[in-house]
C-alpha positions in Angstrom: 0.0 0.0 0.0 1.1 3.6 -0.7 1.5 6.0 2.2 -1.7 7.8 1.1 -3.6 4.6 1.0 -2.4 3.7 4.5 -3.5 7.1 5.8 -6.9 6.8 4.1 -7.4 3.3 5.6 -6.3 4.6 9.1 -8.9 7.4 8.9 -11.6 4.9 7.8 -10.8 2.6 10.7 -10.7 5.6 13.2 -14.1 6.8 12.0 -15.7 3.3 12.4 -14.5 1.9 15.7 -15.3 2.5 19.3 -13.9 -0.2 21.6 -15.0 -0.7 25.1 -12.3 -1.0 27.8 -12.9 -4.8 27.9 -12.4 -5.0 24.1 -9.2 -2.9 24.3 -7.8 -5.2 27.0 -8.7 -8.3 25.0 -6.9 -6.9 22.0 -3.8 -6.1 24.1 -3.8 -9.5 25.6 -3.8 -11.3 22.2 -1.3 -8.8 20.9 1.1 -9.8 23.7 0.5 -13.5 23.2 1.1 -13.1 19.4 4.4 -11.4 20.0 5.6 -14.4 22.0 4.2 -16.9 19.6 6.1 -15.3 16.7 9.4 -14.7 18.6 11.4 -16.8 16.1 10.1 -14.9 13.1 10.8 -11.6 14.7 14.4 -12.6 15.7 15.0 -13.8 12.1 13.8 -10.5 10.7 15.8 -8.6 13.2 18.9 -10.5 12.2 18.4 -9.4 8.6 18.5 -5.8 9.8 21.5 -6.4 12.1 23.5 -8.1 9.3 22.9 -5.1 7.0 24.2 -2.5 9.4 26.6 -4.2 11.7 29.6 -2.7 9.9 28.3 0.8 10.0 26.4 1.1 13.3 28.2 2.0 16.5 28.0 -0.6 19.3 25.5 1.5 21.2 23.3 2.1 18.2 23.5 -1.6 17.3 22.4 -2.4 20.9 19.2 -0.4 20.4 18.5 -2.4 17.2 19.2 -5.9 18.3 16.4 -8.2 19.6 16.5 -11.5 21.5 14.0 -13.6 23.4 14.4 -11.6 26.6 13.7 -8.3 24.8 10.7 -9.6 23.0 9.3 -11.0 26.2 9.9 -7.5 27.8 8.0 -6.0 24.9 5.1 -8.4 25.5 5.2 -7.6 29.2 5.0 -3.9 28.4 1.8 -4.5 26.5 0.3 -6.4 29.4 1.3 -3.6 31.8 -0.6 -1.2 29.5 -3.6 -3.5 29.6 -3.7 -3.2 33.4 -3.8 0.6 33.3 -6.9 2.6 33.6 -8.7 3.4 30.4 -8.1 7.2 29.8 -11.1 7.7 27.6 -14.8 8.1 28.4 -14.0 10.0 31.7 -16.1 13.0 32.6 -13.4 15.6 33.4 -15.8 18.4 34.4 -19.5 18.9 34.6 -21.7 22.0 35.0 -25.4 22.8 34.9 -26.1 26.1 33.2 -29.1 27.5 31.3 -31.0 24.3 31.9 -28.2 22.4 30.1 -26.0 19.6 31.5 -22.6 20.4 30.0 -20.0 17.6 30.3 -16.3 17.7 29.3 -15.4 14.1 28.3 -12.0 12.5 27.4 -11.9 11.0 23.9 -9.2 9.5 21.6 -7.2 11.8 19.4 -8.0 9.7 16.3 -5.1 8.7 14.0 -1.6 9.0 15.5 1.5 8.7 13.3 4.9 7.9 14.8 8.1 8.4 12.9 11.0 6.7 14.7 14.5 5.5 14.3 16.0 2.0 14.6 14.4 0.9 17.8 12.1 -2.0 17.3 10.7 -1.9 20.8 9.1 1.4 20.0 6.9 -0.5 17.5 5.0 -2.4 20.2 5.1 0.4 22.8 3.5 2.8 20.4 0.9 0.3 19.2 -0.2 -0.8 22.7 -0.6 2.8 23.9 -2.5 3.7 20.8 -4.9 0.8 21.2 -5.5 1.4 24.9 -6.2 5.0 24.3 -8.7 4.2 21.5 -6.5 5.5 18.7 -5.4 4.2 15.3 -1.7 4.0 14.9 0.5 4.5 11.8 4.2 3.5 12.3 7.1 4.7 10.1 10.5 3.4 11.0 14.0 3.7 9.4 15.0 1.3 6.6 17.7 -0.1 8.9 14.9 -1.5 11.2 12.1 -2.1 8.7 12.2 -5.9 8.7 12.1 -6.0 12.5 9.2 -3.6 12.6 7.3 -5.5 9.8 7.6 -8.8 11.7 6.4 -7.1 15.0 3.5 -5.3 13.3 2.5 -8.6 11.5 2.4 -10.4 14.9 0.4 -7.5 16.5 -2.1 -7.5 13.7 -2.6 -11.2 14.0 -3.3 -10.6 17.7 -5.9 -7.9 16.8 -7.6 -10.3 14.4 -7.7 -13.0 17.0 -9.5 -10.5 19.3 -12.0 -9.7 16.6 -10.6 -6.2 16.0 -9.7 -4.6 12.8 -6.0 -5.4 12.1 -5.5 -2.1 10.4 -5.8 -0.3 13.7 -2.0 -0.7 13.5 -0.2 -0.1 10.2 3.4 0.1 9.1 4.5 2.5 6.3 6.1 0.4 3.5 8.1 3.3 1.9 11.3 4.0 4.0 12.4 7.0 1.9 12.0 10.6 3.1 9.0 10.9 0.8 6.8 8.9 3.1 7.9 11.0 6.1 6.9 14.2 4.4 3.6 12.7 3.3 2.8 12.0 7.0 3.9 15.5 7.9 1.4 16.8 5.3 -1.4 14.4 6.0 -4.0 17.0 6.7 -7.4 15.4 7.1 -5.8 12.0 7.9 -3.3 12.5 10.7 -4.5 13.9 14.0 -1.1 13.9 15.8 2.4 13.3 14.6 5.1 12.2 17.0 8.8 12.0 16.0 11.0 9.8 18.1 14.7 10.1 17.2 17.6 12.4 16.8 17.8 16.2 16.4 17.6 16.1 12.6 14.4 14.0 12.6 12.7 16.1 15.2 13.7 19.4 13.7 12.5 18.3 10.3 9.1 17.4 11.7 8.7 20.6 13.7 9.7 22.8 10.7 7.8 20.9 8.0 4.7 19.3 9.6 1.4 20.8 8.6 -0.4 18.4 11.0 -0.2 18.8 14.8 3.2 17.7 16.0 4.7 16.9 19.4 8.3 17.9 19.8 10.1 15.0 21.6 13.4 16.7 22.1 16.9 15.3 22.2 18.4 14.6 25.5 21.4 16.7 26.4 20.9 15.7 30.1 23.0 17.3 32.8 24.0 16.3 36.3 25.3 19.0 38.7 27.4 17.8 41.6 27.1 20.4 44.3 29.9 21.3 46.8 27.6 20.1 49.6 27.0 16.5 48.6 27.6 12.9 49.5 30.5 12.1 47.1 29.8 8.3 47.0 26.2 9.1 46.1 27.3 11.5 43.4 29.7 8.9 42.0 26.9 6.3 41.9 24.5 8.7 40.2 26.9 9.8 37.5 28.0 6.3 36.8 24.5 5.1 36.4 23.3 8.2 34.4 26.2 7.9 31.9 27.1 4.1 31.6 24.0 2.0 32.4 22.8 2.6 28.8 24.5 5.5 27.0 22.5 5.1 23.8 19.2 6.3 25.2 17.9 9.8 25.4 17.8 10.0 29.2 21.5 9.2 29.5 23.7 11.9 30.9 25.8 13.9 28.4 27.1 16.8 30.6 28.6 16.8 34.1 28.9 20.0 36.1 31.0 20.0 39.3 31.3 22.7 41.9 34.9 23.9 42.1 35.2 23.3 45.9 34.6 19.6 45.5 36.0 19.0 42.0 39.6 18.1 43.3 38.1 15.3 45.4 35.4 14.2 43.0 36.9 14.1 39.6 39.9 11.8 40.3 37.5 9.3 41.9 35.1 9.6 39.0 37.9 8.9 36.4 38.7 5.7 38.2 35.1 4.7 38.5 34.2 5.1 34.8 37.5 4.3 32.9 35.4 3.3 29.8 34.1 6.8 29.4 35.9 9.4 27.3 36.0 12.6 29.4 36.0 15.9 27.5 37.2 18.5 30.0 37.0 22.2 30.3 40.1 24.2 31.3 39.5 24.0 35.0 38.8 20.2 34.9 42.0 19.6 32.9 44.0 21.1 35.8 42.7 18.3 38.0 42.6 15.2 35.8 43.9 14.1 32.4 41.4 14.0 29.5 40.5 15.4 26.1 40.1 19.2 26.0 36.4 20.0 25.5 35.3 22.0 22.5 32.5 24.5 22.7 30.3 22.1 20.7 30.7 19.3 23.3 28.3 21.0 25.7 25.6 21.1 22.9 26.1 17.5 21.8 24.0 14.4 22.4 26.7 11.8 22.3 24.6 8.7 22.9 28.0 7.0 23.6 30.6 6.5 26.3 31.5 10.2 26.1 30.9 12.9 28.8 31.5 16.6 28.7 32.8 17.9 32.0 32.8 21.5 33.3 33.9 22.9 36.7 31.6 25.7 37.9 31.9 28.1 40.7 28.5 27.4 42.3 24.9 26.2 41.8 24.0 29.6 40.2 26.6 29.0 37.5 25.5 25.4 37.0 21.9 26.6 36.5 23.0 29.3 34.1 25.0 26.7 32.0 22.0 24.4 31.9 19.6 27.2 30.9 21.9 28.0 28.0 22.6 24.5 26.7 19.7 22.3 27.9 17.3 20.6 25.5 14.8 20.6 28.4 14.7 16.9 28.8 16.1 15.8 32.2 18.5 17.4 34.7 19.7 16.4 38.1 21.4 18.0 41.1 23.3 16.0 43.8 23.3 17.9 47.0 22.6 17.9 50.7 21.8 21.6 50.7 18.0 22.0 50.7 18.3 25.7 49.5 20.4 24.7 46.5 18.1 21.9 45.6 15.0 24.1 45.7 16.8 26.8 43.7 17.7 24.2 41.1 14.2 22.8 40.9 12.6 26.3 40.7 14.9 27.6 37.9 15.6 24.6 35.7 12.9 24.5 33.0 13.1 20.9 31.9 10.5 18.2 31.6 12.0 16.2 34.4 14.1 17.7 37.2 15.8 15.4 39.8 17.2 15.9 43.2 19.7 13.1 44.2 18.7 10.7 41.5 19.8 9.5 38.1 18.3 11.0 34.9 17.8 7.5 33.7 14.4 7.3 35.4 12.8 9.6 32.8 10.9 6.8 31.2 7.2 6.0 30.9 7.5 2.6 32.6 9.5 4.0 35.5 6.9 6.8 35.9 4.1 4.2 36.1 2.7 4.9 32.6 3.3 1.3 31.3 5.4 2.6 28.5 5.7 5.8 26.5 5.2 7.4 23.1 8.2 9.6 23.7 9.5 12.3 26.0 7.9 15.6 25.1 10.2 18.6 25.8 7.5 21.2 24.8 4.8 22.5 27.0 1.6 22.0 25.0 -0.2 19.8 25.2 2.1 17.2 26.7 5.3 17.3 28.6 7.7 14.6 29.8 7.0 10.9 29.2 3.8 10.6 27.1 1.5 7.9 28.3 -2.2 7.2 27.8 -3.6 10.5 29.0 -1.4 12.4 26.6 -2.9 10.5 23.7 -6.4 11.8 24.4 -8.2 15.1 23.9 -11.7 16.0 25.1 -15.0 17.2 23.7 -18.0 18.8 25.3 -21.3 16.9 25.4 -24.4 19.0 26.2 -27.7 17.5 27.2 -30.8 19.7 26.9 -34.6 19.5 26.9 -35.7 21.6 23.9 -33.5 24.5 25.1 -33.1 27.4 22.7 -31.0 30.6 23.0 
């Protein structure tokens, strides 16, 4: 099918379905079971993708692409977790009686949601399950490097939908992996109710600048951790190690480290020993304390998604805040401190979707926030911010009951 035909079919399905919570949960259950049932086919398809890019992808990017039985089981578990969540639609959000009318504000699905994403096969099932639970129809468009994986996953999910007596085309995968299909989705007026890009800076910027349909900006993650002079050094070491090394290829991984000058001589040598696998790119003050690569001005505006960390020594919490305000992508930032005033100042002045006190930025995730999974991390302020779960995939309409009322 062409991209236009897929959009037309998605709108047809959206206009013709209204699933009860029980029907949604039944669909999700069979989708999860079908993923497990077709594990071998999905792994075989994934291997085709891996074989094509293994010589060109970095190890961290390849890690995001690769699937195995455990990861497919985790994808199925994620669907089942979404199944257990409260249905976000059909809820009376507000109600007022006025002029003899009963005016109700009710949550409803958005309609057709299109997701453009990079080589991360797990996004396929996450997005599909959230769309189904929130009553939406889902169009998926992945990169060519992950298309075979996505196709096998979508095929399994569609079989699950059919088994639950639901229209399989509630979930569809774009067949064209050229830029043309992406621009068609961006310009799908009358078909696409919301476009969500999940990927790097180039993809997101392209969607924000070119989309004529409503678009959520899921920003890149230049996430910072500030180690205050008044902190527990062991705690700070643990947080920085986790934020940078637990999975450097994801968007909530730390990219920038800011260290107060009074604690830097103690902290930085210990950190260098703790994370020897990480390439440290150091500003002038940090270079006087430990060996490393001199940081360029671009390093503090770069999302490395690798074992690389830009390090800057700052005078105090105020300078750390000023640096973040200048360089942040408004994703996730953290302060490590025992000083309550410094913590409160940081929380009040840092304008990011997630702001942490004494915790790793790696928690910015739909599942960790109790949302089951996520469509992405919104770094804008309207209409969603932070991890986008079920509620962020709904809108509302007013329903007015009268008895022959006229104005």
